[in-house]
N, C-alpha and C positions, 0 to 999 in steps of 0.2 A: 507260140510260147504260152504256156498256161500261167494263170495268176500265181500259182505256187512257185514256179520257176522264176518268175519276175521278182517275187518277194525275196527269194533266196539270193538272186543276183544283187538286189538292193542291199541286203544285209552283208553279203560278202564284200561289196564295194565299201560300205561304211566301216567294216572291220579293217580292210586294207588301208583305208585313209587314216583311221585312228591309230594304226601301228606305224605310221610314217611311210607308207607305200613301199614296203620291203619287196625285193625280188625273190621269186622261188617259193613263196608261201601260199600260192593260190589254192592248192588242194586242201591245206589246213583251213584257210579262210572259208572255202566253199563248204567244208564239213561243219564248221562252226555255224555258218549261216543256215545250213539245212536243219541243224538241231534247233536253232532259234525259231525258224519258221514253223517247225513242227510243234514246238512248245507254245508258240503264239496261237496256232490253230486249235490246240487242245485246251487252251485256257478259256475259262468261262467269260462271257461278255461282261465287261465292267458295269455297264448300265443296268443289266439284269441283276447283277450281284448287289448293287447298291439298293435297288428297290426291294430285293428279297431280304436284305439284312435288317431293315427297319419295318417290321410289320405294323400295320395300323391297328391301334387298340380300339376295341369297341367302347362306346360311351356308356358310362355306368350311371344308373339312377342314384342320386345322392342328394345331399342338402343343396339348396339353391345357392347360387353365388352370393357372397356377402358383399361384393363390390357394388356400389351404386352405378347405374348407367351413366355414361359420360354425357355431359351436356354439350349440345352442338354450339360451336363458337359463332358469334355474330360478327359482322364486319366491324362494329364499333368496339368490341371487346378484344379483337385481335391486336397484338403488339407488332409494331413494325420491326423488321429484321435489322439487327445491328450490322453496321458496315464493318467488314473485316479489313483491318489494316495490317499489312505484312511488314514486320520489322526485320531488318537484315540480321542474320545470325551472328552473334559475337564470336570472334576467333578466340580459341583458348590460348591463354598466355602460358609460356613455359614456366614451370615451377622454379623458384630460385634454388641454387645448389644447396644452400644451408637447410632449406626446408626438407629436402630429401635425405639429409644425413650425410651428404658428401661435401667435401671441401672443393671450392672452385679451383680448377687447374688452369694455369695460363696456357695460351695457345702455343703449339710447338714452334720453336724458333730454329731456323737453320743456321748452323754455325758456318762461317766462311771457311773454305778449304785452304789449307796452306799450299802455296805453290811448290811444285816438285823441284828439288835441287838438281841443277844440271852439272 
């Protein structure tokens, strides 16, 4: 079995699974898978497309950078890292009914049924 046939088989299986494994649809799934595999083979390689989409610009001679060079930090000048303390997230409280413009409704109460007359 060639690599193309194997890929078509994988696509057809994925289509069959995604449709809930219907019976009698194998020819349609196989045709869909063949078209997907063909489109995949004709599509340009994504890694090559990324590198081609952003060409490197040449450096231009211009005014020198106005930023002063960064001074290297010494061990005495370095600040110790602050300890991270994780606080538990507060649970949101439900908004009162009056704040949302609605009036509070009492909970539904079941009325007792009257016994049937015999």
